[in-house]
BALOBA-1460 file (C-alpha; in Angstrom, 3 decimals):
// residues 99
<rec num="1" residu="m" x="-5.685" y="9.232" z="7.991"/>
<rec num="2" residu="f" x="-6.229" y="8.010" z="4.474"/>
<rec num="3" residu="r" x="-5.381" y="4.363" z="3.609"/>
<rec num="4" residu="h" x="-4.739" y="3.038" z="0.374"/>
<rec num="5" residu="v" x="-4.836" y="-0.865" z="-0.062"/>
<rec num="6" residu="v" x="-3.746" y="-2.758" z="-3.247"/>
<rec num="7" residu="m" x="-3.325" y="-6.408" z="-4.142"/>
<rec num="8" residu="f" x="-1.807" y="-7.919" z="-7.152"/>
<rec num="9" residu="r" x="-2.063" y="-11.243" z="-8.887"/>
<rec num="10" residu="f" x="0.856" y="-11.778" z="-11.111"/>
<rec num="11" residu="a" x="1.024" y="-13.495" z="-14.427"/>
<rec num="12" residu="e" x="2.076" y="-16.963" z="-14.560"/>
<rec num="13" residu="d" x="5.478" y="-16.197" z="-16.161"/>
<rec num="14" residu="v" x="6.419" y="-13.711" z="-13.174"/>
<rec num="15" residu="d" x="9.417" y="-15.396" z="-11.379"/>
<rec num="16" residu="a" x="10.833" y="-15.033" z="-7.782"/>
<rec num="17" residu="e" x="13.337" y="-12.498" z="-9.189"/>
<rec num="18" residu="h" x="10.753" y="-10.157" z="-10.502"/>
<rec num="19" residu="v" x="8.832" y="-10.356" z="-7.250"/>
<rec num="20" residu="a" x="12.152" y="-9.390" z="-5.530"/>
<rec num="21" residu="e" x="12.429" y="-6.462" z="-7.860"/>
<rec num="22" residu="v" x="8.805" y="-5.394" z="-6.820"/>
<rec num="23" residu="t" x="9.874" y="-5.498" z="-3.142"/>
<rec num="24" residu="a" x="12.983" y="-3.652" z="-3.737"/>
<rec num="25" residu="g" x="11.160" y="-0.919" z="-5.893"/>
<rec num="26" residu="l" x="8.453" y="-0.536" z="-3.306"/>
<rec num="27" residu="d" x="11.012" y="-0.410" z="-0.319"/>
<rec num="28" residu="e" x="12.375" y="2.872" z="-2.224"/>
<rec num="29" residu="l" x="9.318" y="4.775" z="-2.576"/>
<rec num="30" residu="p" x="8.849" y="6.030" z="1.086"/>
<rec num="31" residu="d" x="12.319" y="7.704" z="0.825"/>
<rec num="32" residu="r" x="11.343" y="9.407" z="-2.438"/>
<rec num="33" residu="i" x="7.679" y="10.458" z="-1.670"/>
<rec num="34" residu="p" x="7.472" y="12.310" z="1.621"/>
<rec num="35" residu="e" x="3.635" y="12.182" z="1.705"/>
<rec num="36" residu="i" x="3.803" y="8.598" z="2.580"/>
<rec num="37" residu="r" x="3.252" y="8.027" z="6.459"/>
<rec num="38" residu="s" x="3.199" y="4.466" z="6.667"/>
<rec num="39" residu="y" x="4.101" y="1.673" z="3.860"/>
<rec num="40" residu="v" x="4.013" y="-1.965" z="4.336"/>
<rec num="41" residu="h" x="3.997" y="-4.763" z="1.469"/>
<rec num="42" residu="g" x="4.688" y="-8.249" z="0.954"/>
<rec num="43" residu="s" x="4.106" y="-11.575" z="-0.752"/>
<rec num="44" residu="d" x="1.202" y="-13.855" z="0.175"/>
<rec num="45" residu="l" x="2.213" y="-16.310" z="2.605"/>
<rec num="46" residu="g" x="-0.145" y="-19.091" z="0.997"/>
<rec num="47" residu="v" x="-2.244" y="-19.802" z="4.107"/>
<rec num="48" residu="s" x="-5.558" y="-19.217" z="2.393"/>
<rec num="49" residu="d" x="-6.802" y="-20.450" z="-1.095"/>
<rec num="50" residu="g" x="-7.656" y="-17.771" z="-3.806"/>
<rec num="51" residu="a" x="-5.497" y="-15.046" z="-2.100"/>
<rec num="52" residu="f" x="-3.707" y="-12.429" z="-4.208"/>
<rec num="53" residu="d" x="0.026" y="-12.764" z="-4.822"/>
<rec num="54" residu="y" x="1.182" y="-9.348" z="-3.294"/>
<rec num="55" residu="g" x="-0.324" y="-6.635" z="-1.259"/>
<rec num="56" residu="v" x="0.538" y="-3.040" z="-0.219"/>
<rec num="57" residu="v" x="-1.018" y="-0.835" z="2.483"/>
<rec num="58" residu="a" x="-0.001" y="2.818" z="2.473"/>
<rec num="59" residu="d" x="-1.169" y="5.440" z="4.902"/>
<rec num="60" residu="f" x="-1.380" y="9.225" z="4.058"/>
<rec num="61" residu="d" x="-2.461" y="12.253" z="5.996"/>
<rec num="62" residu="s" x="-5.078" y="13.221" z="3.289"/>
<rec num="63" residu="e" x="-6.617" y="12.272" z="0.019"/>
<rec num="64" residu="a" x="-4.440" y="15.100" z="-1.540"/>
<rec num="65" residu="d" x="-1.168" y="13.294" z="-0.234"/>
<rec num="66" residu="f" x="-2.453" y="10.084" z="-1.749"/>
<rec num="67" residu="l" x="-3.090" y="11.792" z="-5.096"/>
<rec num="68" residu="t" x="0.501" y="13.098" z="-4.904"/>
<rec num="69" residu="y" x="1.804" y="9.648" z="-4.230"/>
<rec num="70" residu="r" x="-0.345" y="8.172" z="-7.077"/>
<rec num="71" residu="h" x="0.930" y="10.614" z="-9.610"/>
<rec num="72" residu="h" x="4.382" y="10.903" z="-8.378"/>
<rec num="73" residu="p" x="7.019" y="10.215" z="-11.192"/>
<rec num="74" residu="d" x="8.879" y="7.614" z="-9.054"/>
<rec num="75" residu="h" x="5.610" y="5.685" z="-8.260"/>
<rec num="76" residu="v" x="4.428" y="5.994" z="-12.065"/>
<rec num="77" residu="a" x="8.012" y="4.723" z="-13.210"/>
<rec num="78" residu="f" x="7.686" y="1.832" z="-10.693"/>
<rec num="79" residu="i" x="4.307" y="0.791" z="-12.043"/>
<rec num="80" residu="e" x="5.522" y="0.969" z="-15.577"/>
<rec num="81" residu="r" x="8.755" y="-1.170" z="-14.755"/>
<rec num="82" residu="c" x="7.395" y="-3.707" z="-12.378"/>
<rec num="83" residu="i" x="3.539" y="-3.768" z="-12.585"/>
<rec num="84" residu="d" x="2.388" y="-3.088" z="-16.115"/>
<rec num="85" residu="g" x="2.245" y="-6.403" z="-18.236"/>
<rec num="86" residu="k" x="3.084" y="-8.397" z="-15.206"/>
<rec num="87" residu="v" x="-0.098" y="-8.289" z="-13.246"/>
<rec num="88" residu="i" x="-3.325" y="-10.187" z="-14.521"/>
<rec num="89" residu="e" x="-5.483" y="-8.821" z="-11.761"/>
<rec num="90" residu="r" x="-5.463" y="-5.977" z="-9.283"/>
<rec num="91" residu="a" x="-7.844" y="-4.866" z="-6.532"/>
<rec num="92" residu="a" x="-7.727" y="-1.658" z="-4.620"/>
<rec num="93" residu="l" x="-9.567" y="0.540" z="-2.147"/>
<rec num="94" residu="q" x="-9.101" y="3.579" z="-0.182"/>
<rec num="95" residu="y" x="-10.731" y="4.355" z="3.018"/>
<rec num="96" residu="d" x="-10.752" y="6.821" z="6.041"/>
<rec num="97" residu="t" x="-9.073" y="5.258" z="9.235"/>
<rec num="98" residu="s" x="-9.890" y="8.080" z="11.493"/>
<rec num="99" residu="h" x="-12.993" y="6.430" z="12.944"/>
């Protein structure tokens, strides 16, 4: 299993309405991209200082499936609509969950 984790820190002018749009947009992707095996995401709960604002954890059967997701037109459109210009910092990693 191949896991992709990404975290975002939004720009100061991003409001709750935009975060709701991010959530709604991410909710649509698993139905549009069959390579996604598991997809969970959400806003930070504010428990720890210095945390990012939003996180996504996505599981795929393989690296190839992840790359299909990454380049999928619906995913690219979501990024262009909801992430580009709205995020001041992004952190991501991918790792093998099979061991």
